[in-house]
C-alpha positions, 0 to 999 in steps of 0.5 A: 320822308322815306329813307331807303333801306340802304341809306337807313343802314348806312345812317344807323351804322354811322349813328352807332360809330358816334355813340348815338342811339339814332341818326336824327343828328346826322340828318340835321348835320347833312341838311345844315350843310346842304342848306349852307351850300345852297344858299352860298351857291350863287356867290360861288358861281360869281366867284368862279366867273370873277376868275375868268382869265386869271389862270394860264392854259395849263392850269385852266386845263388842270382845274377843268380836269379835276372838276370833271373828275369830281363830278364823275366820281360824285355820282 
């Protein structure tokens, strides 16, 4: 696995802030979080579809706008 220079620098800075010598624990934490999210993704989607029809139009529009903003800012 290769890590680009900017990610490596950020990881080393974060490790130093945490008083750690390297960033291996940060990578482990990130992988654990990703795997938990990945494993639970199908359940999250099913739960979201179960909410269909439970919002009024204004609440649905507000939620859609929030999700769109989160997606736009994720990149």
